N, C-alpha and C positions, 0 to 999 in steps of 0.2 A: 621633563615627560618621564615616565618610570620607563625599566626595559620594557623591547617589543618582544611580542613572541613572534612575528613575523616582519623584518625589518623590511625598512623601503626599498632595501637592492635585493632583498629577496625572491624568489616568486614565489609574487600573488596567492593566494587562497581564495580571491572573491574576485568577480569578471565583472565590472560595468560595461555595461552596454545601453547606447543609446535607448530613450522610452520611444517607442511608436509616435505616432502622429496621433492616431486614436486611441491612444489612453495617456496622453501627456499630461503631466503634473498641471493644473491651472484648470480655467473656466474653457466651458464649452469650444467659444472660439479662440483655443490659444493656438499659436503658432507650429509648425513641425519642431521636431527634435532639438535644432539648433537656429538660430533668428540672428538676426546682425542689424540692428536699426541706426545706425552713426557708429560712436563708439560704445554703442549698449550692445552687448552679445546674450543671450538666455540661452543656454541649456538644461538636457533634462535628461540624467540617467539613471537605469536601474542598477544594484549592486545582488544579487542575489546569494546568499547565505546558505550552503548546502551542508550538511551534518552537524545542523544547531546543537544537537545535543554532546556531542564531540567537541566543539571548542570551547561549551562551557565547563566539560572535565578536563580540557587541554590545557587552556589557556586561563594564567592566575588574571587575580585582579588588581590591576592597574597597566598590563598589557592588551595589545592592541594586534588584528592582523588586518592588512593594508590591503585594500583595493588595485586591478589595475589601474596605470593612469588614463585620466581625460584631458582632453584640452576644453578650456572655458576663460576666454577673453585672449587668447595667446599662450595661455601659460599650462603647465601641467598640473592638475591636479589628483588629489586621490580620498578615496575613504577611509577614514580608520574607524574599525566595527573594534569595540573590548567588549568582549563576552560577561565578565564580571564586574565592569565599573571602571571607572577612571581613575579610581583613587580608594583608598580604605573608607573615607566619608558615605562612599556611591555603592559598596555594594550592595550586591541582591537588584540592580540595574545595571540595566544595556545601555552601553554611553556609544555615541555616533558625533565623528568631529569631521569637517572635513581639510585636507591638510593639503598647503600652497606647496608644491615640490618644490621649486627653485621659479630659476629662468630671472629676470630682470628686475637691479634693484630698487623698484618703483613698489609703490604702495597702490594696491587693485581695491575701488569698494565695490561691496559687491551683498547682494540679498540674498539671502539662503532661506529653503527651505528643505524640511526633512520629511518624510514620513514615510509610516510603514502601506506596502500594496495588499488590498484585501486577496483575498484567495483566489474571486473571481475577474481580478484584475481591474478594480475600482483602480481608478487615478489615488482615493488616499484611503487609509483602513477609517472604520466605522469609528467614531469619538468615544467608544466604550473603553480604545485601547490608550485615550490619554496619551499619546502623543506630542513628541514640543510645540514642534511647529515650524515659525520663522523668526530669522535675525538680520541683520544689519551691520556690518564691520567692515576695517580696513585690513586685508589682507598684506602682509609682506613676505617677500620669500621665507619658505621654511617656517610657516607659522601656522595654525591651528585654531581653528574655534568650533566650537559645537554643544551638543548639551550631554550631562555629564547623567539625567534621569532620564535618557530619554525615551526608556518603557521599565516597570519591573518586570524583571527576568516571569517572578509569578504569574502576574497576566499575562505576557507572552506566552508562559506555560500553558496558562488553559483560555488561549483566543481560540473561539472556533472561526476566527475572520481571518486570521493571519497565518498562522504556521499551517503548512500542508508537506508531509512528505520529508519531516522533521528539516522545513528549512521555509526560509520566509525571506522575501524583498525587500530591502530598502531603496526608497526613490527619493535622490537629490534635484532639485531645481535651481539654479544657481544663474545669477542677473549678476555680468562682471560690468561696472564701467569702466572705459578706456581711461588711462593716467591723465590728470588734466592740464592744462597748459603749461601752466606754471606750478613745477613741483618741489616742495619740501623736502631737498633730496635726504634720504636717512645717510648717513656718518657709514661708510665700509668699517666691516669690524678692520683690528690689526691683525695680521698674522705674528704680530708679538703674543695677542690676544688667545690665541689659537693653543700657540707652544703653551703657554702658562695655563691654559686649561686643560690641556695633553697632564701635567703634572698635580691637577688636582684628584687629592686620594691616593697616591701613588706613594705608596708606604718605601717604598725601595730608597726613595731620595728624600722622605721628611723626616724633620728633624725636629718638630715642634707635634707636642698633642694637645689634641684641644678639648678641652674634658667639658662639656656643656648639660644643662638641665638639670643639676639635682636639685635645685633648691624650689622645681619649677613640674607642671603636669604632673607625674603619677609617681614623680621622686627620682627614676631612674636615672641614670647618668649614660652618656654615648658621647663617644671618642670619635674626636676629626685628625686625620693626621696633616699636616701642613710644613708648612715652608717657612723660615724665620724672616728671612729676604723679602719675599714676597709679602708677609705681613706688615712687616715693618715699612715696605714702600708706601703702600699702599694707605695706610692709615697712620698718623703720629702716637695712636697711642696705644699701639702694637709696637712704635718703634722704640715707646717710654720703657712696656712689658720687658721687650727683649734684649732692649742694650742701652735702656736707660739707667735710672735711679732705683725702679723699679726688678733691673735685672737679674739680681741675686733670689728675688723671690720664684723667680721664674728657672732656676738650675734645678735640670734634676739631674739624674745617672746618669755616664756615662758620656755627658757636655750635652742629651738632649733635653730641650727646654719642656715645660708644662706649663698650660694657663689654663684656669680655670673660671668658664664664664656660666656664671649661678642664674642670671635673670633673666633667660632667654630657652623659647620652646629648641628642640633637636631640629624640627622642620623647618622653621624662620630660621635658624644655625646656616643648616645646609642649602640653603638660598641665597643667603648673607654672603658665604664661604664662596660660594659660586660666581658672585658678583666680584669677588675681591680678583679672584683669579682674573677675569674672561670682561672684567666690565658690563656685562650684563646678569640679569635673571636668565633660571631656568628655562628651556622653553614653554610656554604655555602658564607660567606660575601664574600671573595675573592675567590673564587674557582667556576668562571663560563665560562663558555663556551659557543662558537654559535656566529653568527657574530655579531658584534656591543657590545660585551658584556667586551671583552679586556679593551676597555679603559674605562667604568666605572671599574671595579675591579682595574685599576691603579690609578684613580685619586682617590677610597675611599682608597687605602692606600697612595697615596701622603698625604691625610688630617690628615690619622690615624697617617703616620709617625710624620709628625707637632706635633701634640698633645701627639704624646711618647718623643718627645725630652724637649717638654714644661714642661710636669707634670715627669719626668724622671724615663721611663719605660722602661729599655735598652730591657728587651725582645719583648714585643711590636717593638720598634724601628727593632729587626734584622727581624723578622717577615714581618714588610713591608717591609726592603731593599729587603729581598727575593724575595718578591711576586713583587717589582719594576723590579730586575735582571731580571724574568721571564718572562716579558710581557713588553720590551721596542718594541714602536712602533715608527714613525717617525714624527706621530701626539702629541705622549708625554714624548721623550725623551728631547727637552729642558730643561722645567718643573723637570723633575725624576733631571736634573743633577744640575738645581738651586736649590732643595731642598739637592742632597746629599752635596754640597759645603755648605748651609747656616749650616746645623746640625752635619758636622763635617762624612758623612757618605760616609770611604776611600775608603773600598771594593766597592761599589757601583758605585762611581765617576770614580773608574777602570773598572769595568763592562759596564757601559757607556760609556768611552770610546773608546774601545775595541770594543763597537758597533759601534758607527762612524767611526771609519779608515776603518771598512771594506766597500771594492769598491761600493758594490751597495746598501748601505747603506748610502753613506758620501753624495752625491748630494740631494738626498731629504732631509736629515736635515738641513745641509746647507741653504738650500732654501727656510725651512720652516720660516713664522711670528717669532715663538716662540723661534728658536734659533739667528734668527738676533736682536729680544730684551733683550735677554738675552745676546750675546756679548755685545750690548752697556750701558746696567744698570750694570754690573758686570764688569767691565777693570782690576780685578785681576785672574779673571777667562778666561776672551779673554787673559791677557798674558800668563796666562798657555798652555792654546792651542797651542798659538803662539811656546811657548819653546818646547812643543811636534809635534810640525809641523804638527799636526792637521789642523790648519788652516793658511796663511800665512798672 
């Protein structure tokens, strides 16, 4: 996650208050602002954004303002409001995420609906605002999900329905299911990982410069500071470059080493290096929700899978395979199938083929340019699909 305009430890600038029973988000017979049925709890909170113009001027793209905490499912939550978008690709939009602050180390399944509140207090803003709506996912402590393109700033600025006195209200309706009786326990992070994470980007102790991206994207290079023993311990490829037969080529002036990575984008390597140091991807790197964001996350997972295979990081490879298997779509399935074939991801390949076999997907996938190109460029895969009676 990018640096925050107001961290969650800072005095929040937005106040979350329970929605009144008479304007509760939902149908006319919705319960009061907090309802518990068995192991399911539903809460609805209003988050008021005052000084909207100032938040746009003073909060940079990728930075957020946090709300006060509220409780749902017995755990603390916040709303994160990004006045100028979650990332560079969503500049010009307001982004809104729900963040689970911490608590018990178990996943909580939640249905989330986020809406704008009309000036006169209706439960949701009129359809002209084109706000994102509802999603369902599993929140772990310190995880966030939401909408990168909640509403364009242009539409919000021009809306006579929602903005009043230079402010507007976001309504968040969360239904949280209690943890299941049999829980797949998330492995706890090792304190060693935390300490290694503190070294990430520490130029005072770094002894390796990794130059990334000269042959991809816009041709500009980005240099990352790293530590040779960390890289060598995590990857046999880095070990060979820094301590093996390739050591001489990596040696620089004054004992410092330099490694070139020409076939990877800088943003991909940044996430990759974070995993090398911490055994985790940056928070939210592959966990986004909302229109247009699934493909972005899938493409990042594809790039990271290639990097994981190249540098022999099997756990990262599995993380990427899982993400890709969860986000299959007609537009990206051909690339995912090609990667699964090229990098020996047998389980992922089987998941992709099951996806293609579904009648609702088959025609859309077969008609896509990516799938046609894949069949032309990979004869062995073409023959495999024929033998499985997926194509004729």
